[in-house]
C-alpha positions in Angstrom: 171.5 92.7 -28.9 173.4 89.5 -28.4 176.7 89.9 -26.6 178.1 87.3 -29.0 177.8 89.4 -32.1 180.9 90.9 -33.5 179.3 94.1 -34.6 181.8 96.8 -35.6 184.7 94.4 -35.3 187.2 94.1 -38.1 190.0 91.8 -39.2 192.7 92.4 -41.8 190.3 92.3 -44.8 186.8 92.0 -43.2 184.2 94.1 -41.5 181.8 92.3 -39.2 178.2 93.5 -39.0 174.8 92.1 -38.3 173.2 90.2 -41.1 170.3 92.1 -42.6 167.2 91.0 -44.6 168.6 93.0 -47.5 171.6 90.6 -47.6 169.4 87.8 -48.8 170.0 88.1 -52.6 173.7 88.5 -52.0 173.8 85.3 -49.9 171.5 83.2 -52.2 174.4 82.2 -54.6 175.7 80.1 -51.6 172.7 77.8 -52.0 172.9 77.8 -55.8 176.3 76.0 -55.7 175.7 72.3 -54.9 179.2 72.1 -53.3 178.1 74.5 -50.6 175.6 72.1 -49.1 176.8 68.8 -50.4 177.6 67.4 -47.0 174.5 68.5 -45.0 171.4 66.3 -45.1 168.0 67.7 -44.4 168.2 71.0 -46.2 165.6 71.9 -48.8 166.7 71.4 -52.4 165.2 74.8 -53.4 167.9 77.4 -52.9 165.4 80.1 -52.0 163.8 78.0 -49.4 167.1 76.9 -47.9 168.3 80.5 -47.7 165.0 81.6 -46.2 165.3 79.0 -43.5 168.9 80.1 -42.7 168.0 83.8 -42.5 165.0 83.0 -40.3 167.2 81.1 -38.0 169.8 83.9 -37.9 167.2 86.5 -36.9 165.6 84.1 -34.4 169.1 83.7 -32.8 169.4 87.5 -32.6 166.1 87.9 -30.9 166.7 85.1 -28.4 170.3 86.0 -27.5 171.7 82.7 -28.9 174.5 84.4 -30.8 174.4 84.6 -34.5 176.1 84.9 -37.8 177.7 88.2 -38.8 177.8 89.4 -42.3 181.4 89.5 -43.5 182.0 92.5 -45.7 185.1 93.1 -47.8 186.9 96.2 -46.6 188.2 96.6 -50.2 185.0 96.1 -52.3 182.1 96.4 -49.8 180.9 93.0 -51.0 179.3 90.3 -48.9 182.0 87.6 -48.6 180.3 85.2 -46.2 178.9 84.8 -42.8 180.5 83.8 -39.5 179.7 84.0 -35.9 179.4 82.6 -32.4 176.4 80.4 -31.9 174.9 78.9 -28.8 174.4 75.2 -29.7 173.4 72.1 -27.8 175.4 69.0 -28.8 175.0 65.7 -27.0 172.9 67.5 -24.4 175.7 70.0 -23.6 175.3 73.7 -24.3 178.4 75.1 -26.0 179.5 78.1 -28.0 180.3 77.3 -31.6 182.3 79.2 -34.2 180.2 78.8 -37.4 181.4 79.9 -40.8 180.4 79.9 -44.5 181.8 81.7 -47.4 180.3 82.4 -50.8 181.7 80.0 -53.4 183.4 82.8 -55.5 185.5 83.6 -52.4 186.6 80.1 -51.5 190.2 79.2 -51.0 191.2 82.8 -50.2 191.5 82.5 -46.4 188.4 84.4 -45.5 186.8 81.5 -43.5 190.0 81.2 -41.4 190.3 85.0 -41.0 186.7 85.3 -39.8 186.9 82.1 -37.6 190.1 83.3 -36.0 188.6 86.7 -35.1 185.5 85.0 -33.6 187.8 82.8 -31.4 189.8 85.8 -30.2 186.7 87.8 -29.5 185.1 85.0 -27.5 188.2 84.3 -25.4 189.0 88.0 -24.9 185.5 88.5 -23.6 185.6 85.3 -21.5 182.4 84.0 -23.0 183.5 80.4 -22.5 186.6 78.4 -21.6 186.3 76.4 -24.8 184.7 76.8 -28.2 183.6 74.2 -30.8 183.0 74.0 -34.5 180.5 71.4 -35.7 181.7 70.1 -39.1 180.3 67.3 -41.2 182.7 64.3 -41.2 183.1 64.6 -45.0 183.6 68.4 -45.1 187.4 68.5 -45.4 187.7 72.2 -46.4 185.9 73.3 -43.2 187.9 70.8 -41.1 191.1 72.4 -42.5 189.9 75.8 -41.4 189.3 74.5 -37.8 192.7 72.9 -37.6 194.4 76.1 -38.9 192.4 78.0 -36.2 194.2 75.8 -33.6 191.2 73.6 -32.9 191.6 69.9 -32.4 189.2 67.0 -33.1 187.5 66.4 -29.8 184.9 63.8 -30.8 182.6 62.5 -33.5 178.9 62.4 -33.0 175.5 62.8 -34.7 174.1 66.4 -34.9 170.8 67.1 -36.6 170.9 63.7 -38.2 174.3 64.3 -39.7 177.6 62.6 -38.7 179.9 65.4 -37.5 183.3 66.0 -36.0 183.4 68.4 -33.0 186.5 70.5 -33.2 187.5 72.3 -30.0 189.7 75.1 -28.9 190.4 75.7 -25.2 191.2 79.1 -23.7 194.7 79.7 -22.6 
């Protein structure tokens, strides 16, 4: 079990748990909305294939202790809201810990991404996983950049990551 997973953690409106294969159908609408993936080059156009690749990567991360996305479950309804987690990433040949987040389109603009990202940041710093955290965000993805800024992260640099122009937002501990 990866120490970076927020299993059994909660926030005001969310329960964090490991993503399960049975969550696939509930997450698939993310890939059916073109706005969800409009910024990221290199993803399959077939929503099922794109979702399968993401799920395979999540489970590979779990197995290799590289962090991973947590399912975000609504305390109120029990529905899957999104995924968020701490991910071991290599950017510009430097290994870092990233806060990654995605929310299903029907839950956009309700503060769930910020709530989950804020919890990840607190969890990482409370457990002294790293002295700084990053979020890798496409340069055109303004909504995700706003989440990072609200999470008290600052624009550290702009680079290329997986053939995409990205901003690296950073939060330092302390």
